[in-house]
C-alpha positions in Angstrom: -58.7 -32.5 125.3 -56.8 -34.4 128.0 -54.6 -32.3 130.3 -50.9 -33.1 130.0 -49.3 -34.1 133.3 -46.5 -31.7 134.1 -43.1 -33.0 133.1 -39.8 -31.1 132.7 -36.5 -32.0 131.1 -33.3 -30.1 131.8 -30.7 -31.0 129.2 -27.8 -29.0 127.6 -28.6 -26.0 129.7 -32.2 -25.7 128.7 -35.4 -26.6 130.6 -38.0 -28.0 128.2 -41.7 -27.2 128.9 -44.3 -30.0 129.3 -45.6 -29.7 125.7 -42.1 -30.3 124.3 -41.0 -33.0 126.8 -41.4 -36.6 125.6 -42.3 -39.5 128.0 -39.3 -40.5 130.1 -39.0 -43.9 128.4 -38.8 -42.2 125.0 -36.1 -39.9 126.3 -34.0 -42.7 127.8 -34.4 -44.9 124.7 -32.8 -42.3 122.5 -30.0 -41.1 124.9 -27.1 -43.2 126.1 -25.8 -43.2 129.6 -26.0 -44.3 133.2 -29.1 -43.2 135.0 -30.9 -43.5 138.3 -34.5 -42.8 139.3 -35.9 -41.6 142.6 -38.9 -39.7 143.8 -39.9 -37.2 146.4 -41.7 -38.1 149.6 -44.0 -36.5 152.2 -45.6 -34.0 149.9 -42.3 -33.4 148.0 -40.5 -32.3 151.1 -37.4 -34.4 150.3 -36.0 -36.8 147.7 -35.9 -40.5 148.8 -32.4 -42.0 149.5 -30.7 -39.3 147.4 -27.3 -40.0 148.8 -27.6 -43.7 147.9 -28.9 -42.8 144.5 -25.9 -40.6 143.7 -23.5 -43.3 144.8 -25.2 -45.8 142.6 -25.1 -43.4 139.7 -21.4 -42.8 140.1 -20.9 -46.6 140.3 -22.8 -47.1 137.1 -20.8 -44.4 135.3 -17.5 -46.0 136.3 -18.7 -49.5 135.3 -19.9 -48.4 131.9 -16.8 -46.3 131.2 -14.5 -49.3 132.0 -16.4 -52.2 130.6 -18.8 -51.0 127.9 -18.2 -47.3 127.0 -20.6 -47.5 124.1 -23.5 -47.6 126.6 -22.1 -44.4 128.1 -21.0 -42.5 125.0 -23.5 -43.9 122.4 -23.8 -47.0 120.2 -22.5 -45.3 117.1 -19.6 -43.8 118.8 -16.2 -45.5 118.1 -12.9 -44.4 119.3 -9.3 -45.4 119.1 -8.7 -43.8 122.5 -7.0 -46.0 125.1 -9.2 -45.0 128.0 -7.5 -45.2 131.4 -9.4 -47.1 134.1 -11.8 -45.2 136.2 -12.7 -46.1 139.8 -16.1 -45.4 141.3 -14.2 -44.6 144.5 -12.3 -41.8 142.8 -13.0 -38.6 144.8 -12.7 -36.6 141.5 -15.4 -38.7 139.8 -17.7 -38.6 142.8 -17.3 -34.8 143.2 -17.8 -34.1 139.5 -21.0 -36.3 139.0 -22.5 -34.9 142.2 -21.8 -31.4 141.3 -23.2 -31.8 137.8 -26.3 -33.5 139.0 -27.0 -31.1 141.9 -26.4 -28.1 139.7 -28.8 -29.4 137.1 -31.4 -30.2 139.8 -31.3 -26.6 141.0 -32.3 -25.5 137.5 -35.4 -27.6 137.1 -36.6 -28.8 140.5 -38.0 -25.4 141.6 -40.0 -25.2 138.4 -41.5 -28.7 138.8 -42.3 -28.1 142.5 -44.2 -24.9 141.5 -46.3 -26.9 139.0 -47.0 -29.9 141.3 -50.6 -30.5 142.4 -51.5 -31.4 145.9 -51.1 -35.1 146.6 -48.6 -35.6 143.9 -44.9 -36.5 144.3 -42.2 -35.9 141.7 -40.3 -38.7 139.9 -36.7 -37.7 139.2 -34.4 -39.3 136.7 -30.8 -38.3 136.4 -28.9 -39.4 133.3 -25.2 -39.1 132.9 -23.9 -39.4 129.3 -20.3 -39.3 128.0 -19.2 -36.7 125.5 -16.7 -38.4 123.3 -15.7 -35.3 121.4 -14.7 -33.6 124.6 -12.9 -36.7 125.8 -10.9 -36.8 122.5 -9.9 -33.2 122.9 -8.4 -33.9 126.2 -6.8 -37.3 125.5 -3.3 -36.1 126.1 -4.1 -34.3 129.4 -5.0 -37.3 131.5 -8.2 -38.0 133.3 -8.2 -35.3 135.9 -10.7 -32.9 137.4 -10.1 -30.2 134.8 -10.8 -32.7 132.1 -14.1 -33.8 133.8 -15.1 -30.1 134.1 -14.5 -29.5 130.4 -17.7 -31.3 129.3 -16.6 -35.0 129.4 -19.9 -35.8 131.1 -23.3 -34.4 130.3 -26.2 -34.5 132.8 -29.9 -34.5 132.0 -32.6 -34.3 134.7 -36.1 -35.5 133.9 -38.9 -34.7 136.4 -42.5 -35.9 136.1 -45.4 -36.4 138.5 -46.0 -39.6 140.5 -48.9 -40.6 142.7 -47.7 -43.4 145.1 -49.9 -46.5 145.5 -51.2 -46.7 149.1 -49.7 -49.7 150.8 -52.1 -52.3 152.2 -55.3 -51.2 150.5 -57.4 -53.9 148.8 -56.8 -53.9 145.1 -53.4 -52.2 145.3 -51.4 -55.4 145.0 -49.2 -56.1 142.0 -50.1 -58.4 139.2 -46.9 -60.0 137.9 -46.1 -62.1 134.9 -42.9 -64.0 134.0 -42.2 -63.3 130.3 -38.6 -63.5 129.3 -34.9 -63.8 129.9 -32.8 -61.8 132.3 -30.3 -59.1 131.6 -26.8 -59.9 130.3 -25.3 -57.4 132.7 -27.1 -55.7 135.5 -24.1 -54.3 137.4 -24.9 -50.9 136.1 -28.1 -49.1 135.4 -28.0 -47.9 131.8 -30.6 -46.3 129.5 -30.2 -48.9 126.7 -32.1 -51.4 128.9 -35.2 -49.3 128.4 -35.0 -50.1 124.7 -34.2 -53.8 125.2 -37.0 -54.5 127.6 -39.5 -52.9 125.2 -39.8 -56.1 123.2 -41.3 -57.9 126.2 -44.3 -55.5 126.4 -46.2 -57.6 123.8 -46.5 -60.3 126.5 -47.8 -58.0 129.3 -51.3 -59.3 130.4 -54.1 -56.8 131.0 -53.6 -54.9 134.2 -50.1 -56.3 134.5 -48.1 -54.3 137.0 -44.6 -55.7 136.2 -42.9 -58.2 134.0 -40.6 -60.8 135.7 -37.5 -62.4 134.2 -36.1 -65.9 134.2 -33.3 -67.6 132.3 -34.4 -71.2 132.8 -38.1 -71.2 133.1 -38.1 -71.9 136.8 -35.9 -69.5 138.8 -37.2 -65.9 138.9 -34.5 -63.3 138.8 -36.1 -59.8 139.0 -38.6 -57.5 137.2 -37.8 -55.3 134.3 -37.8 -52.3 136.6 -37.9 -53.9 140.0 -36.4 -56.5 142.3 -38.5 -59.5 143.2 -38.9 -61.2 146.6 -40.9 -64.1 148.0 -41.7 -65.0 151.6 -41.4 -68.8 151.7 -42.7 -71.1 154.4 -40.0 -73.2 155.7 -42.3 -76.1 156.0 -45.8 -76.6 154.5 -47.0 -77.7 157.9 -46.3 -74.2 159.2 -48.9 -72.6 157.0 -50.6 -71.1 160.1 -47.3 -70.0 161.6 -47.5 -66.5 163.1 -43.8 -66.0 163.8 -41.3 -64.5 161.2 -39.1 -67.5 162.0 -41.6 -69.8 160.2 -40.7 -68.0 157.0 -37.7 -67.2 154.8 -37.4 -64.2 152.5 -35.7 -65.0 149.2 -34.4 -62.9 146.3 -32.0 -63.7 143.5 -28.3 -62.9 144.3 -26.4 -60.2 142.4 -24.2 -62.9 140.8 -27.3 -64.0 138.9 -27.1 -60.7 137.0 -29.8 -58.8 138.8 -29.8 -55.1 139.5 -28.4 -54.1 142.9 -31.4 -52.0 143.7 -31.3 -49.5 146.5 -34.6 -50.7 148.0 -33.4 -54.3 147.5 -30.4 -53.5 149.8 -32.7 -51.9 152.3 -34.9 -55.0 152.5 -31.8 -57.1 153.2 -30.7 -54.7 155.9 -34.2 -54.8 157.5 -34.3 -58.6 157.5 -30.9 -58.8 159.1 -31.7 -56.2 161.8 -35.1 -57.7 162.6 -34.0 -61.3 162.7 -36.1 -62.3 159.7 -34.6 -65.4 158.0 -33.2 -64.3 154.6 -31.4 -66.1 151.8 -30.1 -64.8 148.5 -31.4 -67.4 146.1 -33.6 -67.0 143.1 -37.2 -68.1 144.0 -38.1 -71.3 142.2 -41.5 -71.5 140.5 -41.4 -75.3 141.1 -41.5 -74.5 144.8 -44.3 -71.9 144.6 -46.6 -74.0 146.7 -44.4 -72.8 149.7 -44.7 -69.1 148.8 -46.8 -67.4 151.4 -46.2 -63.8 150.2 -44.4 -62.0 147.4 -43.5 -58.4 146.7 -41.5 -56.2 144.4 -39.3 -53.2 145.2 -38.2 -50.1 143.3 -37.2 -46.5 144.0 -40.7 -45.4 142.8 -42.9 -48.0 144.3 -40.6 -48.7 147.3 -42.4 -51.9 148.2 -45.6 -53.3 146.7 -47.1 -56.7 147.7 -48.1 -59.1 145.0 -51.6 -60.4 144.5 -51.0 -62.7 141.6 -48.0 -64.1 139.7 -48.6 -65.6 136.2 -46.3 -68.1 134.7 -46.4 -69.5 131.2 -47.5 -73.2 131.0 -44.9 -73.7 128.3 -41.6 -71.8 128.3 -41.4 -72.0 124.6 -44.7 -70.2 124.3 -42.9 -67.0 125.1 -42.0 -66.8 121.5 -45.7 -65.9 120.8 -46.7 -62.5 119.5 -49.0 -61.6 122.3 -50.1 -62.6 125.8 -53.4 -64.0 124.4 -51.6 -66.8 122.7 -50.1 -68.1 125.9 -51.6 -70.4 128.5 -50.9 -69.1 132.0 -50.6 -70.7 135.4 -51.4 -68.4 138.3 -50.2 -68.2 141.8 -52.7 -66.1 144.0 -51.9 -64.5 147.3 -54.1 -63.0 150.0 -55.7 -59.7 148.9 -53.7 -57.7 151.4 -50.0 -57.8 152.3 -48.9 -60.6 154.6 -47.3 -60.3 158.0 -43.6 -60.4 156.9 -44.2 -58.0 154.0 -45.9 -55.6 156.3 -43.1 -55.6 158.8 -40.5 -55.0 156.1 -42.5 -52.3 154.4 -42.9 -50.4 157.7 -39.2 -50.5 158.4 -38.3 -49.4 154.9 -40.7 -46.4 155.2 -39.1 -45.5 158.6 -35.6 -45.6 156.9 -36.9 -43.4 154.2 -38.1 -40.8 156.7 -35.0 -40.9 158.8 -32.5 -40.8 156.0 -34.4 -38.1 154.2 -34.7 -35.7 157.1 -31.9 -36.3 159.5 -28.8 -36.0 157.4 -27.7 -32.8 155.7 -25.7 -35.1 153.3 -29.0 -35.6 151.5 -29.4 -31.8 150.9 -28.7 -30.4 147.4 -25.3 -28.7 147.3 -23.9 -30.5 150.4 -21.2 -33.1 150.0 -20.1 -35.4 152.8 -17.2 -37.9 153.3 -17.8 -41.6 154.0 -18.1 -40.8 157.7 -21.0 -38.5 157.1 -19.1 -35.3 157.8 -19.7 -32.2 155.6 -16.7 -31.5 153.4 -18.2 -29.2 150.8 -21.0 -26.6 150.6 -21.7 -25.5 147.1 -24.7 -23.2 146.8 -23.7 -21.2 143.7 -26.6 -19.4 142.1 -29.1 -20.9 144.5 -31.4 -17.9 144.9 -30.1 -17.2 148.4 -31.0 -13.7 149.8 -30.0 -12.1 153.1 -27.0 -11.2 155.2 -24.2 -13.4 156.5 -22.8 -12.0 159.7 -20.9 -14.9 161.0 -20.4 -18.6 160.4 -19.3 -21.0 163.1 -16.8 -23.2 161.2 -16.0 -25.2 164.4 -19.2 -27.1 163.6 -17.7 -28.2 160.3 -14.2 -29.5 161.1 -13.8 -31.2 157.7 -15.2 -28.4 155.6 -12.8 -27.7 152.7 -14.9 -25.6 150.4 -17.7 -23.1 150.8 -19.1 -21.4 147.6 -22.1 -19.1 147.7 -21.3 -17.0 144.7 -24.0 -15.5 142.4 -26.6 -15.1 145.1 -28.2 -12.0 146.5 -26.2 -12.1 149.8 -24.6 -9.3 151.9 -21.5 -10.8 153.6 -20.3 -8.9 156.6 -16.5 -8.3 156.8 -16.7 -9.9 160.3 -17.8 -13.1 158.6 -14.3 -13.8 157.2 -12.7 -13.8 160.6 -14.1 -17.2 161.0 -12.8 -18.6 157.6 
């Protein structure tokens, strides 16, 4: 009997054990809301780009609330409520979502860490759903912090195991296939996309790593769970060029309805800082002869180079029932990652290490302002044990809240002199 990989779900105040926890895709298919996915790094010592993940999650919640509330509250939920607009920059919204997510993380993450095997990382998915009943109860009260705290948003945390692919090893490249149309709206990351993209799985070739999307049968937008990049030679005569200036990195722009991925943004930042030519334009299959390298990015894979891209010989053939009925044209790349891809991957990994370790803003229970200064320390029921004798508040000039209730702490009376 196969051993079930440890996976845990914290939802509605309860942690489900592995035997009772469905696959993450099944969970997302059946629960509405905005979500984000990240993973741990360096033997589960920290969560990758957690501050960026939380910001993107808040953005997605606000976008769905304002433009498509059924994706947040549920497809069968209808309401006559006239919902006030909600800004992702609202301090109240940011504070509430962060508090709910971090509080939920503290309930399930220690359990998952204890069950983790050596060499494994943890994949972490945070889902924020709207509770329409609670929203209706508070309709007349206005959208304030008290209303948020009264159950308007529900948070679920799903944690599974993840073994990262080693970058640069022969055979670890991605096999990609262009199989269908892009998203109607990619400004927010929402769970219903998991259900929508499921219909494309019938066209996944054997050993296919990721499915790519195109609306016109030429310009490639993104993957179903990743962003897509090519490294294009500026001139075919420069095939042997060894300088980054001989190439141009291309990826579809946000206005083409692609997901504003966190790693996508990091790649752009790396290109700009390293002087690597970059252009936001959807890579065109008709110009694939100029593609020297290609790669995909996501919060789990980070960056994975492509070994092969398969494109249907006929765009109409994508109406077929399976991949076997389609005639494919293949674009092959070198077995290992190319020069530009390697440079970008190295810089992304360095950013992962620096952002993960250097800033307390990435720590659970810590909230910072836009300037990176700590404004809130919320370590309620965190398993803290010991004595607090004094606390130098001069090191935290913008700190407005410190909460360490429900821990096994002895607080010396002298401590409060510094409050």
